[in-house]
C-alpha positions in Angstrom: 47.5 60.2 26.4 44.3 58.1 24.9 44.9 56.4 21.5 41.9 57.7 19.1 40.8 54.9 17.0 40.6 55.5 13.0 38.0 52.9 12.9 34.3 53.9 11.3 31.8 53.1 13.3 28.7 52.2 11.5 26.0 54.5 12.3 22.9 54.2 14.3 19.7 53.0 12.8 17.0 55.1 13.1 14.4 52.8 15.6 11.4 56.1 14.8 11.7 56.3 11.0 9.0 53.6 10.6 11.3 51.7 8.1 12.2 48.5 9.1 15.4 47.8 11.2 16.6 44.7 9.5 16.0 46.3 6.1 17.9 50.1 7.4 20.8 47.1 7.9 20.5 45.7 5.1 21.5 49.3 3.7 23.8 49.5 5.7 25.8 46.8 5.4 25.7 46.8 1.8 26.8 50.4 1.4 29.9 49.1 3.4 30.7 46.1 1.5 30.5 48.9 -1.7 33.2 50.4 0.0 35.3 47.6 0.6 35.4 47.6 4.3 34.6 44.0 4.5 37.8 42.6 1.6 39.7 41.1 4.4 36.8 39.4 7.0 33.2 39.3 7.4 32.0 40.0 10.5 29.3 37.1 12.5 26.3 37.0 13.9 27.2 38.7 17.4 29.6 40.8 16.0 26.8 42.5 14.4 24.9 42.6 17.0 26.7 44.5 19.5 27.5 47.4 16.4 24.1 47.7 15.1 22.4 47.6 19.1 19.8 45.3 17.6 18.8 42.0 18.5 19.8 38.7 16.8 16.7 38.2 15.2 17.3 41.4 12.9 20.1 40.7 11.9 19.9 37.0 11.0 16.7 38.9 8.3 19.2 41.2 7.1 22.2 38.5 6.4 19.4 35.9 5.0 18.7 38.5 2.0 22.8 39.1 1.9 22.7 35.6 1.6 19.8 35.2 -1.3 21.5 37.8 -3.3 24.5 35.9 -3.3 26.4 38.4 -1.7 27.9 36.6 1.8 27.7 32.8 2.3 26.9 31.3 5.5 26.7 27.2 6.6 25.0 26.4 10.3 27.4 27.0 13.2 30.0 28.4 10.5 30.2 32.5 10.6 29.5 34.3 7.7 32.1 35.2 4.7 31.5 36.8 2.0 30.7 34.6 -1.0 33.8 34.0 -3.8 33.5 35.7 -7.0 32.5 33.1 -9.4 34.6 32.4 -12.9 33.0 32.4 -16.3 34.6 31.0 -19.6 32.9 30.9 -23.0 32.0 27.9 -24.5 33.4 27.6 -28.2 36.9 29.0 -27.9 39.6 27.5 -26.9 39.5 29.8 -23.9 42.0 30.0 -20.9 41.9 29.6 -17.3 44.3 32.0 -16.6 42.3 35.1 -18.5 39.2 33.6 -17.0 40.5 34.4 -13.6 42.5 37.0 -14.2 38.6 39.0 -16.1 36.8 38.0 -12.7 39.5 40.6 -11.1 41.1 38.5 -9.3 45.0 37.2 -9.0 46.0 34.4 -10.7 48.7 31.7 -9.8 49.3 28.1 -9.8 50.4 25.1 -7.2 52.6 22.9 -10.2 52.2 19.5 -8.5 53.8 17.7 -11.9 55.9 19.0 -14.8 57.8 16.2 -16.5 57.4 13.4 -19.5 55.8 10.2 -19.3 54.0 7.6 -21.1 50.3 7.3 -21.2 48.5 4.8 -23.9 45.9 5.4 -22.7 45.9 9.3 -23.0 47.9 8.5 -26.7 45.3 6.8 -28.4 42.4 9.7 -27.7 45.7 12.0 -29.3 45.7 9.2 -32.2 49.7 8.7 -31.1 51.0 5.8 -30.7 50.3 3.8 -27.4 54.2 4.5 -26.4 54.7 8.3 -27.3 56.3 10.7 -25.1 54.1 13.0 -23.6 54.7 15.9 -21.5 52.7 16.2 -18.6 51.8 18.9 -16.7 49.5 19.1 -13.3 48.5 22.2 -11.2 45.9 23.3 -8.5 44.5 26.5 -10.0 44.1 29.3 -7.0 42.0 32.3 -7.7 42.7 34.7 -5.4 43.6 32.9 -2.5 41.2 29.9 -3.0 41.4 26.9 -5.5 39.7 26.8 -8.2 40.7 23.7 -10.4 42.7 20.5 -10.5 44.7 21.0 -14.9 46.2 18.0 -16.2 47.2 18.0 -19.8 49.6 16.2 -22.1 51.8 17.1 -25.5 53.4 15.1 -27.7 57.0 15.6 -26.9 58.3 16.1 -29.9 57.1 19.6 -29.7 56.3 20.5 -25.8 59.7 19.3 -24.6 60.8 23.0 -24.5 58.3 23.6 -22.0 60.1 21.4 -19.1 62.3 24.2 -18.1 59.0 26.7 -17.9 58.2 27.9 -14.5 53.9 28.0 -15.0 53.6 29.2 -11.0 51.9 32.3 -12.7 51.5 31.9 -16.5 49.6 30.6 -19.0 49.8 27.3 -21.5 49.1 29.3 -23.8 51.2 31.5 -23.6 53.9 29.1 -23.1 53.5 27.2 -26.0 53.5 30.4 -28.3 56.5 32.0 -27.3 58.9 28.6 -26.4 57.4 26.3 -29.4 56.1 28.7 -32.3 52.7 26.9 -32.0 49.1 28.3 -31.4 46.5 26.3 -31.5 43.5 26.6 -34.5 40.2 24.5 -33.0 39.3 21.7 -30.7 36.7 20.1 -29.2 35.3 20.3 -25.2 33.0 18.4 -23.1 31.4 19.8 -19.9 29.8 17.6 -17.1 29.0 17.5 -13.8 30.5 14.9 -11.1 30.9 14.4 -7.5 34.9 15.1 -5.6 36.3 12.0 -4.6 37.5 12.3 -0.8 41.1 13.7 -2.2 39.8 16.5 -4.7 37.3 17.7 -2.1 40.3 18.6 0.7 43.2 19.7 -2.6 40.4 22.1 -3.8 39.1 23.1 -0.2 35.3 22.1 -1.9 32.5 22.7 -0.1 29.9 19.3 1.1 27.1 19.1 -1.4 29.6 21.4 -3.9 30.3 18.4 -7.4 32.3 19.5 -9.7 33.1 20.2 -13.6 34.7 18.1 -15.5 36.0 20.2 -18.3 37.1 16.9 -20.9 39.2 19.4 -23.9 41.4 17.8 -27.3 43.0 20.5 -29.1 44.2 20.6 -32.2 46.2 22.3 -34.6 45.0 22.7 -38.2 43.4 19.3 -37.2 46.6 17.4 -35.3 44.8 16.9 -31.7 48.6 18.0 -29.6 47.0 18.4 -26.4 45.1 16.6 -23.7 43.7 18.4 -21.1 41.3 17.7 -18.3 40.2 20.0 -15.7 38.0 19.4 -12.2 36.6 23.3 -11.4 34.9 23.9 -8.2 31.0 23.8 -9.5 30.5 26.8 -6.9 32.9 29.1 -8.4 32.5 28.5 -12.1 30.1 29.0 -14.9 30.5 28.1 -18.2 28.8 30.8 -20.6 27.6 30.9 -24.1 25.8 33.3 -26.5 23.9 32.8 -29.8 21.2 34.4 -32.0 17.9 32.1 -33.5 19.8 31.7 -36.7 22.1 29.4 -34.4 18.7 27.1 -33.4 18.6 24.0 -35.5 14.9 22.9 -36.0 14.4 19.0 -36.2 12.8 17.5 -39.1 11.7 13.9 -39.0 10.9 11.4 -36.8 12.7 10.6 -32.8 15.6 8.9 -34.7 16.2 12.3 -36.7 19.6 13.8 -35.8 20.6 17.1 -36.7 23.7 18.2 -39.2 26.7 17.0 -36.9 29.5 19.6 -36.9 32.4 18.9 -38.9 34.9 23.1 -38.5 37.2 23.5 -35.8 36.2 25.9 -32.9 38.0 29.4 -33.6 39.7 30.7 -30.7 38.4 33.8 -29.1 
């Protein structure tokens, strides 16, 4: 008895239709992408040539448009693959990376590299503490789906965060556990984002493609004006974006000479 394949064969392209073959191929690939047919893997150039019985030039032209749309990615000598979903996080809020990843429709998971109590004079000073103050330290590689997204390092005063030492942070958010185990909800803070080049170790740990920078996010989280969190996060620049919403009322019109500065912001940001 023969075996009947259940895989759906792509339709033959209509060569006499007057529509360029690469345009027909592009439309059909978009339709197949929309149905999730390539969720496991995107076919390579030679596989598409065989499936559609077209030239490699036709396939490359269709793939060029998919790359320009950000649908697939490809590097010289490598098989095309679906472009990773970008994770967005708003500026001006103590947002959770856990929430941002899940909002993008991806499964959130962490590899916990360290969870202990240690002393760090530099970090303690930044949190307005004595240099010898014990700090709870949490270090995680944050995953979005199956791909590494960020290397996240957090320090909190041990006198308030010691209950977190028993928490499994593989699939949970720090702020949720801080509220549950310590009864604390941060009320504001300050965050700085800048682009940095990854070290060799960071590139390997986060599987960063060549030529891609990281975003370094420095955050100080506060509780009623007291710094209780220092966070340093390295995020893949090809998978993460920070967004902001503003209106005309937010524009500061500077009057005066080159040395004039707008009024300093004194109020803390409120969590979204």
